[in-house]
mmCIF file of the C-alpha atoms, coordinates in Angstrom:
data_MODEL
# 
_entry.id   MODEL 
# 
loop_
_atom_site.group_PDB 
_atom_site.id 
_atom_site.type_symbol 
_atom_site.label_atom_id 
_atom_site.label_alt_id 
_atom_site.label_comp_id 
_atom_site.label_asym_id 
_atom_site.label_entity_id 
_atom_site.label_seq_id 
_atom_site.pdbx_PDB_ins_code 
_atom_site.Cartn_x 
_atom_site.Cartn_y 
_atom_site.Cartn_z 
_atom_site.occupancy 
_atom_site.B_iso_or_equiv 
_atom_site.pdbx_formal_charge 
_atom_site.auth_seq_id 
_atom_site.auth_comp_id 
_atom_site.auth_asym_id 
_atom_site.auth_atom_id 
_atom_site.pdbx_PDB_model_num 
ATOM 1  C CA . MET A 1 1  ? 165.116 161.202 201.312 1.00 0.00 ? 1  MET A CA 1 
ATOM 2  C CA . ASN A 1 2  ? 163.502 162.910 204.283 1.00 0.00 ? 2  ASN A CA 1 
ATOM 3  C CA . LEU A 1 3  ? 160.719 165.456 204.313 1.00 0.00 ? 3  LEU A CA 1 
ATOM 4  C CA . LEU A 1 4  ? 162.003 168.700 205.864 1.00 0.00 ? 4  LEU A CA 1 
ATOM 5  C CA . GLU A 1 5  ? 159.184 171.171 205.276 1.00 0.00 ? 5  GLU A CA 1 
ATOM 6  C CA . VAL A 1 6  ? 155.475 171.109 204.604 1.00 0.00 ? 6  VAL A CA 1 
ATOM 7  C CA . SER A 1 7  ? 153.045 173.990 204.218 1.00 0.00 ? 7  SER A CA 1 
ATOM 8  C CA . PRO A 1 8  ? 149.504 174.336 202.901 1.00 0.00 ? 8  PRO A CA 1 
ATOM 9  C CA . GLY A 1 9  ? 148.711 176.162 199.705 1.00 0.00 ? 9  GLY A CA 1 
ATOM 10 C CA . GLU A 1 10 ? 145.544 177.174 197.936 1.00 0.00 ? 10 GLU A CA 1 
ATOM 11 C CA . ASP A 1 11 ? 143.054 174.680 196.508 1.00 0.00 ? 11 ASP A CA 1 
ATOM 12 C CA . PHE A 1 12 ? 144.373 171.764 198.583 1.00 0.00 ? 12 PHE A CA 1 
ATOM 13 C CA . ARG A 1 13 ? 147.906 172.030 197.277 1.00 0.00 ? 13 ARG A CA 1 
ATOM 14 C CA . LEU A 1 14 ? 150.731 171.097 199.623 1.00 0.00 ? 14 LEU A CA 1 
ATOM 15 C CA . PHE A 1 15 ? 154.259 172.509 199.404 1.00 0.00 ? 15 PHE A CA 1 
ATOM 16 C CA . LEU A 1 16 ? 156.968 169.969 200.215 1.00 0.00 ? 16 LEU A CA 1 
ATOM 17 C CA . ARG A 1 17 ? 160.736 170.232 200.596 1.00 0.00 ? 17 ARG A CA 1 
ATOM 18 C CA . TYR A 1 18 ? 162.981 167.175 200.933 1.00 0.00 ? 18 TYR A CA 1 
ATOM 19 C CA . ASP A 1 19 ? 166.584 166.846 202.061 1.00 0.00 ? 19 ASP A CA 1 
ATOM 20 C CA . ASP A 1 20 ? 167.743 165.801 198.574 1.00 0.00 ? 20 ASP A CA 1 
ATOM 21 C CA . GLY A 1 21 ? 166.720 169.209 197.181 1.00 0.00 ? 21 GLY A CA 1 
ATOM 22 C CA . ALA A 1 22 ? 163.385 168.136 195.688 1.00 0.00 ? 22 ALA A CA 1 
ATOM 23 C CA . SER A 1 23 ? 160.673 170.692 196.407 1.00 0.00 ? 23 SER A CA 1 
ATOM 24 C CA . GLY A 1 24 ? 157.392 171.887 194.997 1.00 0.00 ? 24 GLY A CA 1 
ATOM 25 C CA . GLU A 1 25 ? 153.662 171.478 195.315 1.00 0.00 ? 25 GLU A CA 1 
ATOM 26 C CA . VAL A 1 26 ? 151.459 168.426 195.022 1.00 0.00 ? 26 VAL A CA 1 
ATOM 27 C CA . ASP A 1 27 ? 147.743 168.633 194.317 1.00 0.00 ? 27 ASP A CA 1 
ATOM 28 C CA . LEU A 1 28 ? 145.713 166.752 196.924 1.00 0.00 ? 28 LEU A CA 1 
ATOM 29 C CA . SER A 1 29 ? 142.316 168.042 195.818 1.00 0.00 ? 29 SER A CA 1 
ATOM 30 C CA . GLY A 1 30 ? 141.363 164.585 194.538 1.00 0.00 ? 30 GLY A CA 1 
ATOM 31 C CA . LEU A 1 31 ? 141.329 163.300 198.118 1.00 0.00 ? 31 LEU A CA 1 
ATOM 32 C CA . VAL A 1 32 ? 138.982 165.950 199.530 1.00 0.00 ? 32 VAL A CA 1 
ATOM 33 C CA . GLY A 1 33 ? 135.692 164.491 200.707 1.00 0.00 ? 33 GLY A CA 1 
ATOM 34 C CA . ARG A 1 34 ? 136.899 160.871 200.451 1.00 0.00 ? 34 ARG A CA 1 
ATOM 35 C CA . GLY A 1 35 ? 137.010 158.811 203.659 1.00 0.00 ? 35 GLY A CA 1 
ATOM 36 C CA . VAL A 1 36 ? 139.070 160.438 206.398 1.00 0.00 ? 36 VAL A CA 1 
ATOM 37 C CA . PHE A 1 37 ? 139.888 163.287 204.014 1.00 0.00 ? 37 PHE A CA 1 
ATOM 38 C CA . SER A 1 38 ? 136.300 164.515 204.278 1.00 0.00 ? 38 SER A CA 1 
ATOM 39 C CA . ALA A 1 39 ? 137.624 166.517 207.264 1.00 0.00 ? 39 ALA A CA 1 
ATOM 40 C CA . TRP A 1 40 ? 139.463 168.745 204.772 1.00 0.00 ? 40 TRP A CA 1 
ATOM 41 C CA . SER A 1 41 ? 136.052 169.960 203.569 1.00 0.00 ? 41 SER A CA 1 
ATOM 42 C CA . ASN A 1 42 ? 135.692 171.811 206.881 1.00 0.00 ? 42 ASN A CA 1 
ATOM 43 C CA . PRO A 1 43 ? 137.049 175.363 206.656 1.00 0.00 ? 43 PRO A CA 1 
ATOM 44 C CA . GLY A 1 44 ? 140.610 175.726 207.897 1.00 0.00 ? 44 GLY A CA 1 
ATOM 45 C CA . VAL A 1 45 ? 141.375 172.059 208.525 1.00 0.00 ? 45 VAL A CA 1 
ATOM 46 C CA . PHE A 1 46 ? 143.685 171.552 205.530 1.00 0.00 ? 46 PHE A CA 1 
ATOM 47 C CA . GLN A 1 47 ? 145.678 174.632 206.559 1.00 0.00 ? 47 GLN A CA 1 
ATOM 48 C CA . GLN A 1 48 ? 146.472 173.008 209.934 1.00 0.00 ? 48 GLN A CA 1 
ATOM 49 C CA . VAL A 1 49 ? 148.997 170.600 208.428 1.00 0.00 ? 49 VAL A CA 1 
ATOM 50 C CA . ARG A 1 50 ? 152.197 170.124 210.406 1.00 0.00 ? 50 ARG A CA 1 
ATOM 51 C CA . LEU A 1 51 ? 155.353 168.066 210.017 1.00 0.00 ? 51 LEU A CA 1 
ATOM 52 C CA . THR A 1 52 ? 155.623 165.422 212.729 1.00 0.00 ? 52 THR A CA 1 
ATOM 53 C CA . GLU A 1 53 ? 158.863 164.369 214.414 1.00 0.00 ? 53 GLU A CA 1 
ATOM 54 C CA . ALA A 1 54 ? 158.606 161.143 212.400 1.00 0.00 ? 54 ALA A CA 1 
ATOM 55 C CA . GLY A 1 55 ? 158.750 163.242 209.224 1.00 0.00 ? 55 GLY A CA 1 
ATOM 56 C CA . HIS A 1 56 ? 155.273 162.958 207.758 1.00 0.00 ? 56 HIS A CA 1 
ATOM 57 C CA . PRO A 1 57 ? 152.558 165.566 207.210 1.00 0.00 ? 57 PRO A CA 1 
ATOM 58 C CA . GLU A 1 58 ? 149.714 165.331 209.687 1.00 0.00 ? 58 GLU A CA 1 
ATOM 59 C CA . TRP A 1 59 ? 146.364 167.060 210.195 1.00 0.00 ? 59 TRP A CA 1 
ATOM 60 C CA . PRO A 1 60 ? 144.003 167.172 213.179 1.00 0.00 ? 60 PRO A CA 1 
ATOM 61 C CA . GLY A 1 61 ? 142.245 163.901 213.831 1.00 0.00 ? 61 GLY A CA 1 
ATOM 62 C CA . GLY A 1 62 ? 145.320 161.808 213.054 1.00 0.00 ? 62 GLY A CA 1 
ATOM 63 C CA . ILE A 1 63 ? 145.074 162.232 209.281 1.00 0.00 ? 63 ILE A CA 1 
ATOM 64 C CA . ASP A 1 64 ? 148.486 161.714 207.731 1.00 0.00 ? 64 ASP A CA 1 
ATOM 65 C CA . LEU A 1 65 ? 150.123 160.914 204.424 1.00 0.00 ? 65 LEU A CA 1 
ATOM 66 C CA . CYS A 1 66 ? 153.176 158.866 203.515 1.00 0.00 ? 66 CYS A CA 1 
ATOM 67 C CA . PRO A 1 67 ? 156.116 161.161 202.716 1.00 0.00 ? 67 PRO A CA 1 
ATOM 68 C CA . ASP A 1 68 ? 157.529 158.578 200.283 1.00 0.00 ? 68 ASP A CA 1 
ATOM 69 C CA . ALA A 1 69 ? 154.298 158.493 198.274 1.00 0.00 ? 69 ALA A CA 1 
ATOM 70 C CA . LEU A 1 70 ? 154.230 162.296 198.223 1.00 0.00 ? 70 LEU A CA 1 
ATOM 71 C CA . TYR A 1 71 ? 157.862 162.324 197.045 1.00 0.00 ? 71 TYR A CA 1 
ATOM 72 C CA . MET A 1 72 ? 156.988 160.053 194.125 1.00 0.00 ? 72 MET A CA 1 
ATOM 73 C CA . GLN A 1 73 ? 153.999 162.230 193.260 1.00 0.00 ? 73 GLN A CA 1 
ATOM 74 C CA . LEU A 1 74 ? 156.179 165.346 193.415 1.00 0.00 ? 74 LEU A CA 1 
ATOM 75 C CA . THR A 1 75 ? 159.104 163.990 191.395 1.00 0.00 ? 75 THR A CA 1 
ATOM 76 C CA . GLY A 1 76 ? 157.308 161.570 189.080 1.00 0.00 ? 76 GLY A CA 1 
ATOM 77 C CA . LYS A 1 77 ? 159.740 158.823 190.095 1.00 0.00 ? 77 LYS A CA 1 
ATOM 78 C CA . ARG A 1 78 ? 158.713 155.181 190.234 1.00 0.00 ? 78 ARG A CA 1 
ATOM 79 C CA . PRO A 1 79 ? 159.110 153.124 193.437 1.00 0.00 ? 79 PRO A CA 1 
ATOM 80 C CA . GLU A 1 80 ? 162.125 151.289 191.943 1.00 0.00 ? 80 GLU A CA 1 
ATOM 81 C CA . GLU A 1 81 ? 163.866 154.624 191.420 1.00 0.00 ? 81 GLU A CA 1 
ATOM 82 C CA . VAL A 1 82 ? 163.254 155.766 194.975 1.00 0.00 ? 82 VAL A CA 1 
ATOM 83 C CA . PHE A 1 83 ? 163.955 152.376 196.557 1.00 0.00 ? 83 PHE A CA 1 
ATOM 84 C CA . PRO A 1 84 ? 166.613 150.650 194.392 1.00 0.00 ? 84 PRO A CA 1 
ATOM 85 C CA . SER A 1 85 ? 166.430 147.450 196.453 1.00 0.00 ? 85 SER A CA 1 
ATOM 86 C CA . LEU A 1 86 ? 162.969 146.816 194.966 1.00 0.00 ? 86 LEU A CA 1 
ATOM 87 C CA . LYS A 1 87 ? 164.637 145.983 191.648 1.00 0.00 ? 87 LYS A CA 1 
ATOM 88 C CA . HIS A 1 88 ? 166.146 142.895 193.233 1.00 0.00 ? 88 HIS A CA 1 
ATOM 89 C CA . LEU A 1 89 ? 163.002 141.447 194.796 1.00 0.00 ? 89 LEU A CA 1 
ATOM 90 C CA . ARG A 1 90 ? 161.776 138.237 193.254 1.00 0.00 ? 90 ARG A CA 1 
ATOM 91 C CA . THR A 1 91 ? 158.095 137.759 192.753 1.00 0.00 ? 91 THR A CA 1 
ATOM 92 C CA . HIS A 1 92 ? 156.300 134.437 192.709 1.00 0.00 ? 92 HIS A CA 1 
ATOM 93 C CA . ALA A 1 93 ? 152.852 133.795 191.361 1.00 0.00 ? 93 ALA A CA 1 
# 
């Protein structure tokens, strides 16, 4: 799945639309004020989100988020559902 559209909403919500038809908003308010996301506390910064050519959302200052992680947050799917090859990985302790 590829991220096709991103736009800011109110209260640090981000609208996403993917090429498989999944779309909706994710709540990113829990990140505000934490580490690099403290920049979002400045008026207007969160609203400056754009979709890069590489297909991830990006804000001024090089702040970006993984589109795959956002997809899982949006759809509620587990990594194994999004990436079926993970089911076949062996783990060793």
